[in-house]
PDBQT receptor file of N, H, CA, C and O in Angstrom, charges set to zero:
ATOM      1  N   MET A   1     -10.955 -28.173   1.156  1.00  0.00    +0.000 N 
ATOM      2  CA  MET A   1     -11.666 -27.225   0.348  1.00  0.00    +0.000 C 
ATOM      3  C   MET A   1     -10.675 -26.592  -0.611  1.00  0.00    +0.000 C 
ATOM      4  O   MET A   1      -9.624 -26.100  -0.201  1.00  0.00    +0.000 OA
ATOM      5  N   GLY A   2     -11.011 -26.609  -1.865  1.00  0.00    +0.000 N 
ATOM      6  H   GLY A   2     -11.865 -27.009  -2.198  1.00  0.00    +0.000 HD
ATOM      7  CA  GLY A   2     -10.131 -26.031  -2.864  1.00  0.00    +0.000 C 
ATOM      8  C   GLY A   2     -10.193 -24.516  -2.845  1.00  0.00    +0.000 C 
ATOM      9  O   GLY A   2     -11.150 -23.917  -2.355  1.00  0.00    +0.000 OA
ATOM     10  N   TRP A   3      -9.150 -23.914  -3.390  1.00  0.00    +0.000 N 
ATOM     11  H   TRP A   3      -8.372 -24.401  -3.788  1.00  0.00    +0.000 HD
ATOM     12  CA  TRP A   3      -9.099 -22.458  -3.388  1.00  0.00    +0.000 C 
ATOM     13  C   TRP A   3     -10.218 -21.857  -4.227  1.00  0.00    +0.000 C 
ATOM     14  O   TRP A   3     -10.704 -20.767  -3.925  1.00  0.00    +0.000 OA
ATOM     15  N   ALA A   4     -10.632 -22.567  -5.290  1.00  0.00    +0.000 N 
ATOM     16  H   ALA A   4     -10.237 -23.452  -5.536  1.00  0.00    +0.000 HD
ATOM     17  CA  ALA A   4     -11.719 -22.051  -6.132  1.00  0.00    +0.000 C 
ATOM     18  C   ALA A   4     -13.033 -22.031  -5.363  1.00  0.00    +0.000 C 
ATOM     19  O   ALA A   4     -13.811 -21.083  -5.473  1.00  0.00    +0.000 OA
ATOM     20  N   ASP A   5     -13.279 -23.088  -4.579  1.00  0.00    +0.000 N 
ATOM     21  H   ASP A   5     -12.647 -23.858  -4.489  1.00  0.00    +0.000 HD
ATOM     22  CA  ASP A   5     -14.495 -23.134  -3.771  1.00  0.00    +0.000 C 
ATOM     23  C   ASP A   5     -14.497 -22.024  -2.722  1.00  0.00    +0.000 C 
ATOM     24  O   ASP A   5     -15.517 -21.379  -2.479  1.00  0.00    +0.000 OA
ATOM     25  N   LYS A   6     -13.343 -21.816  -2.111  1.00  0.00    +0.000 N 
ATOM     26  H   LYS A   6     -12.514 -22.340  -2.308  1.00  0.00    +0.000 HD
ATOM     27  CA  LYS A   6     -13.240 -20.751  -1.110  1.00  0.00    +0.000 C 
ATOM     28  C   LYS A   6     -13.531 -19.395  -1.742  1.00  0.00    +0.000 C 
ATOM     29  O   LYS A   6     -14.231 -18.566  -1.160  1.00  0.00    +0.000 OA
ATOM     30  N   ALA A   7     -12.994 -19.179  -2.926  1.00  0.00    +0.000 N 
ATOM     31  H   ALA A   7     -12.426 -19.852  -3.398  1.00  0.00    +0.000 HD
ATOM     32  CA  ALA A   7     -13.196 -17.902  -3.616  1.00  0.00    +0.000 C 
ATOM     33  C   ALA A   7     -14.661 -17.700  -3.980  1.00  0.00    +0.000 C 
ATOM     34  O   ALA A   7     -15.201 -16.606  -3.820  1.00  0.00    +0.000 OA
ATOM     35  N   ARG A   8     -15.305 -18.763  -4.474  1.00  0.00    +0.000 N 
ATOM     36  H   ARG A   8     -14.867 -19.652  -4.605  1.00  0.00    +0.000 HD
ATOM     37  CA  ARG A   8     -16.721 -18.656  -4.830  1.00  0.00    +0.000 C 
ATOM     38  C   ARG A   8     -17.584 -18.376  -3.604  1.00  0.00    +0.000 C 
ATOM     39  O   ARG A   8     -18.493 -17.547  -3.652  1.00  0.00    +0.000 OA
ATOM     40  N   ASN A   9     -17.296 -19.069  -2.513  1.00  0.00    +0.000 N 
ATOM     41  H   ASN A   9     -16.558 -19.742  -2.475  1.00  0.00    +0.000 HD
ATOM     42  CA  ASN A   9     -18.063 -18.855  -1.291  1.00  0.00    +0.000 C 
ATOM     43  C   ASN A   9     -17.858 -17.445  -0.755  1.00  0.00    +0.000 C 
ATOM     44  O   ASN A   9     -18.809 -16.804  -0.308  1.00  0.00    +0.000 OA
ATOM     45  N   ALA A  10     -16.625 -16.961  -0.798  1.00  0.00    +0.000 N 
ATOM     46  H   ALA A  10     -15.852 -17.481  -1.161  1.00  0.00    +0.000 HD
ATOM     47  CA  ALA A  10     -16.339 -15.601  -0.337  1.00  0.00    +0.000 C 
ATOM     48  C   ALA A  10     -17.047 -14.578  -1.219  1.00  0.00    +0.000 C 
ATOM     49  O   ALA A  10     -17.590 -13.593  -0.719  1.00  0.00    +0.000 OA
ATOM     50  N   ALA A  11     -17.043 -14.809  -2.519  1.00  0.00    +0.000 N 
ATOM     51  H   ALA A  11     -16.602 -15.610  -2.925  1.00  0.00    +0.000 HD
ATOM     52  CA  ALA A  11     -17.712 -13.891  -3.438  1.00  0.00    +0.000 C 
ATOM     53  C   ALA A  11     -19.214 -13.875  -3.187  1.00  0.00    +0.000 C 
ATOM     54  O   ALA A  11     -19.841 -12.815  -3.221  1.00  0.00    +0.000 OA
ATOM     55  N   GLN A  12     -19.791 -15.043  -2.936  1.00  0.00    +0.000 N 
ATOM     56  H   GLN A  12     -19.282 -15.903  -2.908  1.00  0.00    +0.000 HD
ATOM     57  CA  GLN A  12     -21.223 -15.120  -2.667  1.00  0.00    +0.000 C 
ATOM     58  C   GLN A  12     -21.556 -14.396  -1.357  1.00  0.00    +0.000 C 
ATOM     59  O   GLN A  12     -22.584 -13.726  -1.255  1.00  0.00    +0.000 OA
ATOM     60  N   ASP A  13     -20.686 -14.535  -0.367  1.00  0.00    +0.000 N 
ATOM     61  H   ASP A  13     -19.851 -15.078  -0.449  1.00  0.00    +0.000 HD
ATOM     62  CA  ASP A  13     -20.902 -13.866   0.911  1.00  0.00    +0.000 C 
ATOM     63  C   ASP A  13     -20.832 -12.351   0.742  1.00  0.00    +0.000 C 
ATOM     64  O   ASP A  13     -21.673 -11.620   1.266  1.00  0.00    +0.000 OA
ATOM     65  N   VAL A  14     -19.830 -11.888   0.010  1.00  0.00    +0.000 N 
ATOM     66  H   VAL A  14     -19.147 -12.481  -0.416  1.00  0.00    +0.000 HD
ATOM     67  CA  VAL A  14     -19.678 -10.444  -0.219  1.00  0.00    +0.000 C 
ATOM     68  C   VAL A  14     -20.869  -9.902  -1.011  1.00  0.00    +0.000 C 
ATOM     69  O   VAL A  14     -21.390  -8.831  -0.702  1.00  0.00    +0.000 OA
ATOM     70  N   ALA A  15     -21.293 -10.639  -2.022  1.00  0.00    +0.000 N 
ATOM     71  H   ALA A  15     -20.870 -11.509  -2.273  1.00  0.00    +0.000 HD
ATOM     72  CA  ALA A  15     -22.444 -10.205  -2.822  1.00  0.00    +0.000 C 
ATOM     73  C   ALA A  15     -23.696 -10.147  -1.949  1.00  0.00    +0.000 C 
ATOM     74  O   ALA A  15     -24.511  -9.235  -2.081  1.00  0.00    +0.000 OA
ATOM     75  N   GLY A  16     -23.841 -11.118  -1.063  1.00  0.00    +0.000 N 
ATOM     76  H   GLY A  16     -23.178 -11.859  -0.956  1.00  0.00    +0.000 HD
ATOM     77  CA  GLY A  16     -24.987 -11.120  -0.164  1.00  0.00    +0.000 C 
ATOM     78  C   GLY A  16     -24.976  -9.924   0.777  1.00  0.00    +0.000 C 
ATOM     79  O   GLY A  16     -26.012  -9.310   1.033  1.00  0.00    +0.000 OA
ATOM     80  N   LYS A  17     -23.796  -9.602   1.286  1.00  0.00    +0.000 N 
ATOM     81  H   LYS A  17     -22.955 -10.101   1.078  1.00  0.00    +0.000 HD
ATOM     82  CA  LYS A  17     -23.688  -8.442   2.179  1.00  0.00    +0.000 C 
ATOM     83  C   LYS A  17     -24.009  -7.155   1.425  1.00  0.00    +0.000 C 
ATOM     84  O   LYS A  17     -24.643  -6.251   1.968  1.00  0.00    +0.000 OA
ATOM     85  N   ALA A  18     -23.566  -7.080   0.171  1.00  0.00    +0.000 N 
ATOM     86  H   ALA A  18     -23.051  -7.815  -0.270  1.00  0.00    +0.000 HD
ATOM     87  CA  ALA A  18     -23.841  -5.887  -0.635  1.00  0.00    +0.000 C 
ATOM     88  C   ALA A  18     -25.341  -5.762  -0.916  1.00  0.00    +0.000 C 
ATOM     89  O   ALA A  18     -25.901  -4.669  -0.839  1.00  0.00    +0.000 OA
ATOM     90  N   LYS A  19     -25.982  -6.878  -1.238  1.00  0.00    +0.000 N 
ATOM     91  H   LYS A  19     -25.527  -7.766  -1.300  1.00  0.00    +0.000 HD
ATOM     92  CA  LYS A  19     -27.429  -6.849  -1.490  1.00  0.00    +0.000 C 
ATOM     93  C   LYS A  19     -28.184  -6.441  -0.233  1.00  0.00    +0.000 C 
ATOM     94  O   LYS A  19     -29.117  -5.639  -0.285  1.00  0.00    +0.000 OA
ATOM     95  N   GLU A  20     -27.766  -7.003   0.897  1.00  0.00    +0.000 N 
ATOM     96  H   GLU A  20     -27.008  -7.654   0.940  1.00  0.00    +0.000 HD
ATOM     97  CA  GLU A  20     -28.435  -6.664   2.149  1.00  0.00    +0.000 C 
ATOM     98  C   GLU A  20     -28.292  -5.168   2.445  1.00  0.00    +0.000 C 
ATOM     99  O   GLU A  20     -29.261  -4.512   2.828  1.00  0.00    +0.000 OA
ATOM    100  N   ALA A  21     -27.091  -4.637   2.267  1.00  0.00    +0.000 N 
ATOM    101  H   ALA A  21     -26.304  -5.170   1.956  1.00  0.00    +0.000 HD
ATOM    102  CA  ALA A  21     -26.855  -3.214   2.517  1.00  0.00    +0.000 C 
ATOM    103  C   ALA A  21     -27.662  -2.348   1.556  1.00  0.00    +0.000 C 
ATOM    104  O   ALA A  21     -28.250  -1.345   1.963  1.00  0.00    +0.000 OA
ATOM    105  N   ALA A  22     -27.690  -2.732   0.289  1.00  0.00    +0.000 N 
ATOM    106  H   ALA A  22     -27.213  -3.546  -0.041  1.00  0.00    +0.000 HD
ATOM    107  CA  ALA A  22     -28.454  -1.967  -0.697  1.00  0.00    +0.000 C 
ATOM    108  C   ALA A  22     -29.944  -1.998  -0.364  1.00  0.00    +0.000 C 
ATOM    109  O   ALA A  22     -30.651  -1.001  -0.513  1.00  0.00    +0.000 OA
ATOM    110  N   GLY A  23     -30.403  -3.159   0.086  1.00  0.00    +0.000 N 
ATOM    111  H   GLY A  23     -29.829  -3.969   0.206  1.00  0.00    +0.000 HD
ATOM    112  CA  GLY A  23     -31.806  -3.265   0.467  1.00  0.00    +0.000 C 
ATOM    113  C   GLY A  23     -32.151  -2.384   1.651  1.00  0.00    +0.000 C 
ATOM    114  O   GLY A  23     -33.228  -1.789   1.700  1.00  0.00    +0.000 OA
ATOM    115  N   LYS A  24     -31.229  -2.300   2.610  1.00  0.00    +0.000 N 
ATOM    116  H   LYS A  24     -30.355  -2.782   2.571  1.00  0.00    +0.000 HD
ATOM    117  CA  LYS A  24     -31.461  -1.442   3.776  1.00  0.00    +0.000 C 
ATOM    118  C   LYS A  24     -31.523   0.024   3.369  1.00  0.00    +0.000 C 
ATOM    119  O   LYS A  24     -32.382   0.776   3.829  1.00  0.00    +0.000 OA
ATOM    120  N   VAL A  25     -30.591   0.419   2.491  1.00  0.00    +0.000 N 
ATOM    121  H   VAL A  25     -29.893  -0.192   2.117  1.00  0.00    +0.000 HD
ATOM    122  CA  VAL A  25     -30.520   1.826   2.070  1.00  0.00    +0.000 C 
ATOM    123  C   VAL A  25     -31.756   2.228   1.279  1.00  0.00    +0.000 C 
ATOM    124  O   VAL A  25     -32.306   3.311   1.479  1.00  0.00    +0.000 OA
ATOM    125  N   THR A  26     -32.188   1.351   0.382  1.00  0.00    +0.000 N 
ATOM    126  H   THR A  26     -31.741   0.471   0.220  1.00  0.00    +0.000 HD
ATOM    127  CA  THR A  26     -33.313   1.687  -0.489  1.00  0.00    +0.000 C 
ATOM    128  C   THR A  26     -34.671   1.335   0.118  1.00  0.00    +0.000 C 
ATOM    129  O   THR A  26     -35.713   1.728  -0.405  1.00  0.00    +0.000 OA
ATOM    130  N   GLY A  27     -34.649   0.597   1.216  1.00  0.00    +0.000 N 
ATOM    131  H   GLY A  27     -33.802   0.278   1.641  1.00  0.00    +0.000 HD
ATOM    132  CA  GLY A  27     -35.908   0.183   1.826  1.00  0.00    +0.000 C 
ATOM    133  C   GLY A  27     -36.544  -1.001   1.118  1.00  0.00    +0.000 C 
ATOM    134  O   GLY A  27     -37.727  -1.278   1.316  1.00  0.00    +0.000 OA
ATOM    135  N   ASP A  28     -35.781  -1.696   0.303  1.00  0.00    +0.000 N 
ATOM    136  H   ASP A  28     -34.820  -1.471   0.143  1.00  0.00    +0.000 HD
ATOM    137  CA  ASP A  28     -36.264  -2.858  -0.446  1.00  0.00    +0.000 C 
ATOM    138  C   ASP A  28     -36.048  -4.123   0.389  1.00  0.00    +0.000 C 
ATOM    139  O   ASP A  28     -34.955  -4.690   0.409  1.00  0.00    +0.000 OA
ATOM    140  N   ASN A  29     -37.106  -4.552   1.076  1.00  0.00    +0.000 N 
ATOM    141  H   ASN A  29     -37.993  -4.091   1.060  1.00  0.00    +0.000 HD
ATOM    142  CA  ASN A  29     -36.987  -5.710   1.957  1.00  0.00    +0.000 C 
ATOM    143  C   ASN A  29     -36.694  -6.999   1.196  1.00  0.00    +0.000 C 
ATOM    144  O   ASN A  29     -36.022  -7.889   1.717  1.00  0.00    +0.000 OA
ATOM    145  N   ASP A  30     -37.197  -7.104  -0.038  1.00  0.00    +0.000 N 
ATOM    146  H   ASP A  30     -37.743  -6.381  -0.461  1.00  0.00    +0.000 HD
ATOM    147  CA  ASP A  30     -36.916  -8.310  -0.836  1.00  0.00    +0.000 C 
ATOM    148  C   ASP A  30     -35.425  -8.430  -1.129  1.00  0.00    +0.000 C 
ATOM    149  O   ASP A  30     -34.850  -9.512  -1.004  1.00  0.00    +0.000 OA
ATOM    150  N   LEU A  31     -34.809  -7.338  -1.513  1.00  0.00    +0.000 N 
ATOM    151  H   LEU A  31     -35.276  -6.459  -1.614  1.00  0.00    +0.000 HD
ATOM    152  CA  LEU A  31     -33.376  -7.336  -1.802  1.00  0.00    +0.000 C 
ATOM    153  C   LEU A  31     -32.573  -7.618  -0.537  1.00  0.00    +0.000 C 
ATOM    154  O   LEU A  31     -31.597  -8.368  -0.567  1.00  0.00    +0.000 OA
ATOM    155  N   LYS A  32     -32.980  -7.026   0.554  1.00  0.00    +0.000 N 
ATOM    156  H   LYS A  32     -33.773  -6.416   0.578  1.00  0.00    +0.000 HD
ATOM    157  CA  LYS A  32     -32.310  -7.241   1.837  1.00  0.00    +0.000 C 
ATOM    158  C   LYS A  32     -32.387  -8.716   2.235  1.00  0.00    +0.000 C 
ATOM    159  O   LYS A  32     -31.392  -9.297   2.668  1.00  0.00    +0.000 OA
ATOM    160  N   ASN A  33     -33.554  -9.311   2.089  1.00  0.00    +0.000 N 
ATOM    161  H   ASN A  33     -34.362  -8.838   1.737  1.00  0.00    +0.000 HD
ATOM    162  CA  ASN A  33     -33.718 -10.722   2.429  1.00  0.00    +0.000 C 
ATOM    163  C   ASN A  33     -32.950 -11.630   1.476  1.00  0.00    +0.000 C 
ATOM    164  O   ASN A  33     -32.411 -12.657   1.889  1.00  0.00    +0.000 OA
ATOM    165  N   GLU A  34     -32.901 -11.255   0.212  1.00  0.00    +0.000 N 
ATOM    166  H   GLU A  34     -33.339 -10.421  -0.124  1.00  0.00    +0.000 HD
ATOM    167  CA  GLU A  34     -32.129 -12.034  -0.769  1.00  0.00    +0.000 C 
ATOM    168  C   GLU A  34     -30.646 -12.038  -0.386  1.00  0.00    +0.000 C 
ATOM    169  O   GLU A  34     -29.965 -13.054  -0.528  1.00  0.00    +0.000 OA
ATOM    170  N   GLY A  35     -30.163 -10.919   0.088  1.00  0.00    +0.000 N 
ATOM    171  H   GLY A  35     -30.716 -10.094   0.203  1.00  0.00    +0.000 HD
ATOM    172  CA  GLY A  35     -28.776 -10.827   0.543  1.00  0.00    +0.000 C 
ATOM    173  C   GLY A  35     -28.516 -11.728   1.728  1.00  0.00    +0.000 C 
ATOM    174  O   GLY A  35     -27.472 -12.377   1.802  1.00  0.00    +0.000 OA
ATOM    175  N   LYS A  36     -29.453 -11.774   2.655  1.00  0.00    +0.000 N 
ATOM    176  H   LYS A  36     -30.300 -11.247   2.595  1.00  0.00    +0.000 HD
ATOM    177  CA  LYS A  36     -29.314 -12.644   3.819  1.00  0.00    +0.000 C 
ATOM    178  C   LYS A  36     -29.314 -14.111   3.397  1.00  0.00    +0.000 C 
ATOM    179  O   LYS A  36     -28.567 -14.919   3.949  1.00  0.00    +0.000 OA
ATOM    180  N   VAL A  37     -30.152 -14.453   2.420  1.00  0.00    +0.000 N 
ATOM    181  H   VAL A  37     -30.759 -13.796   1.972  1.00  0.00    +0.000 HD
ATOM    182  CA  VAL A  37     -30.199 -15.829   1.915  1.00  0.00    +0.000 C 
ATOM    183  C   VAL A  37     -28.867 -16.195   1.270  1.00  0.00    +0.000 C 
ATOM    184  O   VAL A  37     -28.350 -17.289   1.500  1.00  0.00    +0.000 OA
ATOM    185  N   ASP A  38     -28.315 -15.308   0.479  1.00  0.00    +0.000 N 
ATOM    186  H   ASP A  38     -28.734 -14.420   0.292  1.00  0.00    +0.000 HD
ATOM    187  CA  ASP A  38     -27.019 -15.564  -0.160  1.00  0.00    +0.000 C 
ATOM    188  C   ASP A  38     -25.928 -15.798   0.887  1.00  0.00    +0.000 C 
ATOM    189  O   ASP A  38     -25.090 -16.687   0.731  1.00  0.00    +0.000 OA
ATOM    190  N   GLN A  39     -25.943 -15.006   1.936  1.00  0.00    +0.000 N 
ATOM    191  H   GLN A  39     -26.623 -14.284   2.062  1.00  0.00    +0.000 HD
ATOM    192  CA  GLN A  39     -24.957 -15.171   3.003  1.00  0.00    +0.000 C 
ATOM    193  C   GLN A  39     -25.143 -16.514   3.709  1.00  0.00    +0.000 C 
ATOM    194  O   GLN A  39     -24.170 -17.182   4.058  1.00  0.00    +0.000 OA
ATOM    195  N   GLY A  40     -26.390 -16.897   3.913  1.00  0.00    +0.000 N 
ATOM    196  H   GLY A  40     -27.181 -16.354   3.629  1.00  0.00    +0.000 HD
ATOM    197  CA  GLY A  40     -26.672 -18.175   4.551  1.00  0.00    +0.000 C 
ATOM    198  C   GLY A  40     -26.212 -19.346   3.706  1.00  0.00    +0.000 C 
ATOM    199  O   GLY A  40     -25.651 -20.311   4.225  1.00  0.00    +0.000 OA
ATOM    200  N   LYS A  41     -26.446 -19.265   2.406  1.00  0.00    +0.000 N 
ATOM    201  H   LYS A  41     -26.902 -18.482   1.984  1.00  0.00    +0.000 HD
ATOM    202  CA  LYS A  41     -25.994 -20.324   1.496  1.00  0.00    +0.000 C 
ATOM    203  C   LYS A  41     -24.475 -20.444   1.538  1.00  0.00    +0.000 C 
ATOM    204  O   LYS A  41     -23.929 -21.547   1.563  1.00  0.00    +0.000 OA
ATOM    205  N   SER A  42     -23.812 -19.314   1.545  1.00  0.00    +0.000 N 
ATOM    206  H   SER A  42     -24.256 -18.418   1.525  1.00  0.00    +0.000 HD
ATOM    207  CA  SER A  42     -22.354 -19.310   1.597  1.00  0.00    +0.000 C 
ATOM    208  C   SER A  42     -21.859 -19.975   2.882  1.00  0.00    +0.000 C 
ATOM    209  O   SER A  42     -20.916 -20.765   2.856  1.00  0.00    +0.000 OA
ATOM    210  N   SER A  43     -22.493 -19.653   3.986  1.00  0.00    +0.000 N 
ATOM    211  H   SER A  43     -23.260 -19.012   4.006  1.00  0.00    +0.000 HD
ATOM    212  CA  SER A  43     -22.100 -20.247   5.272  1.00  0.00    +0.000 C 
ATOM    213  C   SER A  43     -22.316 -21.754   5.279  1.00  0.00    +0.000 C 
ATOM    214  O   SER A  43     -21.480 -22.501   5.786  1.00  0.00    +0.000 OA
ATOM    215  N   LEU A  44     -23.436 -22.201   4.717  1.00  0.00    +0.000 N 
ATOM    216  H   LEU A  44     -24.115 -21.594   4.304  1.00  0.00    +0.000 HD
ATOM    217  CA  LEU A  44     -23.713 -23.637   4.661  1.00  0.00    +0.000 C 
ATOM    218  C   LEU A  44     -22.697 -24.369   3.789  1.00  0.00    +0.000 C 
ATOM    219  O   LEU A  44     -22.236 -25.456   4.137  1.00  0.00    +0.000 OA
ATOM    220  N   LYS A  45     -22.355 -23.769   2.664  1.00  0.00    +0.000 N 
ATOM    221  H   LYS A  45     -22.730 -22.886   2.381  1.00  0.00    +0.000 HD
ATOM    222  CA  LYS A  45     -21.359 -24.385   1.787  1.00  0.00    +0.000 C 
ATOM    223  C   LYS A  45     -20.009 -24.483   2.491  1.00  0.00    +0.000 C 
ATOM    224  O   LYS A  45     -19.314 -25.493   2.386  1.00  0.00    +0.000 OA
ATOM    225  N   LYS A  46     -19.649 -23.427   3.204  1.00  0.00    +0.000 N 
ATOM    226  H   LYS A  46     -20.214 -22.606   3.290  1.00  0.00    +0.000 HD
ATOM    227  CA  LYS A  46     -18.383 -23.428   3.926  1.00  0.00    +0.000 C 
ATOM    228  C   LYS A  46     -18.382 -24.509   5.008  1.00  0.00    +0.000 C 
ATOM    229  O   LYS A  46     -17.385 -25.209   5.188  1.00  0.00    +0.000 OA
ATOM    230  N   ALA A  47     -19.479 -24.641   5.715  1.00  0.00    +0.000 N 
ATOM    231  H   ALA A  47     -20.288 -24.072   5.570  1.00  0.00    +0.000 HD
ATOM    232  CA  ALA A  47     -19.585 -25.670   6.758  1.00  0.00    +0.000 C 
ATOM    233  C   ALA A  47     -19.496 -27.071   6.147  1.00  0.00    +0.000 C 
ATOM    234  O   ALA A  47     -18.846 -27.955   6.705  1.00  0.00    +0.000 OA
ATOM    235  N   GLY A  48     -20.143 -27.268   5.013  1.00  0.00    +0.000 N 
ATOM    236  H   GLY A  48     -20.672 -26.551   4.560  1.00  0.00    +0.000 HD
ATOM    237  CA  GLY A  48     -20.084 -28.567   4.337  1.00  0.00    +0.000 C 
ATOM    238  C   GLY A  48     -18.677 -28.910   3.891  1.00  0.00    +0.000 C 
ATOM    239  O   GLY A  48     -18.242 -30.054   4.020  1.00  0.00    +0.000 OA
ATOM    240  N   GLU A  49     -17.971 -27.935   3.373  1.00  0.00    +0.000 N 
ATOM    241  H   GLU A  49     -18.325 -27.005   3.268  1.00  0.00    +0.000 HD
ATOM    242  CA  GLU A  49     -16.593 -28.168   2.957  1.00  0.00    +0.000 C 
ATOM    243  C   GLU A  49     -15.695 -28.451   4.158  1.00  0.00    +0.000 C 
ATOM    244  O   GLU A  49     -14.773 -29.261   4.068  1.00  0.00    +0.000 OA
ATOM    245  N   ASN A  50     -15.963 -27.785   5.284  1.00  0.00    +0.000 N 
ATOM    246  H   ASN A  50     -16.712 -27.127   5.358  1.00  0.00    +0.000 HD
ATOM    247  CA  ASN A  50     -15.171 -28.054   6.489  1.00  0.00    +0.000 C 
ATOM    248  C   ASN A  50     -15.391 -29.481   6.980  1.00  0.00    +0.000 C 
ATOM    249  O   ASN A  50     -14.454 -30.119   7.460  1.00  0.00    +0.000 OA
ATOM    250  N   VAL A  51     -16.609 -29.985   6.868  1.00  0.00    +0.000 N 
ATOM    251  H   VAL A  51     -17.370 -29.466   6.478  1.00  0.00    +0.000 HD
ATOM    252  CA  VAL A  51     -16.894 -31.365   7.258  1.00  0.00    +0.000 C 
ATOM    253  C   VAL A  51     -16.144 -32.324   6.338  1.00  0.00    +0.000 C 
ATOM    254  O   VAL A  51     -15.546 -33.298   6.798  1.00  0.00    +0.000 OA
ATOM    255  N   LYS A  52     -16.179 -32.042   5.041  1.00  0.00    +0.000 N 
ATOM    256  H   LYS A  52     -16.664 -31.252   4.668  1.00  0.00    +0.000 HD
ATOM    257  CA  LYS A  52     -15.438 -32.889   4.092  1.00  0.00    +0.000 C 
ATOM    258  C   LYS A  52     -13.947 -32.900   4.426  1.00  0.00    +0.000 C 
ATOM    259  O   LYS A  52     -13.306 -33.952   4.416  1.00  0.00    +0.000 OA
ATOM    260  N   ASP A  53     -13.410 -31.732   4.719  1.00  0.00    +0.000 N 
ATOM    261  H   ASP A  53     -13.931 -30.878   4.727  1.00  0.00    +0.000 HD
ATOM    262  CA  ASP A  53     -11.988 -31.628   5.060  1.00  0.00    +0.000 C 
ATOM    263  C   ASP A  53     -11.667 -32.414   6.322  1.00  0.00    +0.000 C 
ATOM    264  O   ASP A  53     -10.613 -33.043   6.416  1.00  0.00    +0.000 OA
ATOM    265  N   ALA A  54     -12.573 -32.378   7.289  1.00  0.00    +0.000 N 
ATOM    266  H   ALA A  54     -13.429 -31.867   7.213  1.00  0.00    +0.000 HD
ATOM    267  CA  ALA A  54     -12.336 -33.092   8.548  1.00  0.00    +0.000 C 
ATOM    268  C   ALA A  54     -12.288 -34.603   8.310  1.00  0.00    +0.000 C 
ATOM    269  O   ALA A  54     -11.484 -35.299   8.931  1.00  0.00    +0.000 OA
ATOM    270  N   PHE A  55     -13.126 -35.109   7.430  1.00  0.00    +0.000 N 
ATOM    271  H   PHE A  55     -13.779 -34.544   6.925  1.00  0.00    +0.000 HD
ATOM    272  CA  PHE A  55     -13.125 -36.535   7.148  1.00  0.00    +0.000 C 
ATOM    273  C   PHE A  55     -11.920 -36.966   6.318  1.00  0.00    +0.000 C 
ATOM    274  O   PHE A  55     -11.464 -38.105   6.417  1.00  0.00    +0.000 OA
ATOM    275  N   ARG A  56     -11.410 -36.052   5.505  1.00  0.00    +0.000 N 
ATOM    276  H   ARG A  56     -11.781 -35.127   5.425  1.00  0.00    +0.000 HD
ATOM    277  CA  ARG A  56     -10.224 -36.363   4.705  1.00  0.00    +0.000 C 
ATOM    278  C   ARG A  56      -8.992 -36.493   5.591  1.00  0.00    +0.000 C 
ATOM    279  O   ARG A  56      -8.088 -37.277   5.300  1.00  0.00    +0.000 OA
ATOM    280  N   ASN A  57      -8.961 -35.727   6.668  1.00  0.00    +0.000 N 
ATOM    281  H   ASN A  57      -9.696 -35.090   6.905  1.00  0.00    +0.000 HD
ATOM    282  CA  ASN A  57      -7.804 -35.745   7.575  1.00  0.00    +0.000 C 
ATOM    283  C   ASN A  57      -8.029 -36.797   8.588  1.00  0.00    +0.000 C 
ATOM    284  O   ASN A  57      -7.188 -37.002   9.463  1.00  0.00    +0.000 OA
TER     285      ASN A  57
């Protein structure tokens, strides 16, 4: 996994956590769920990159 991919995934995860927190504070369930989706996408991308790395080694 390249450093750029790691940075993008980390940024997406942080943004998702921020959206989820903002949704909780404001009571906006759509925003909260959008944050959870962003975090899930980030996790899936990270898992996919780990699989690629495992096959390269």
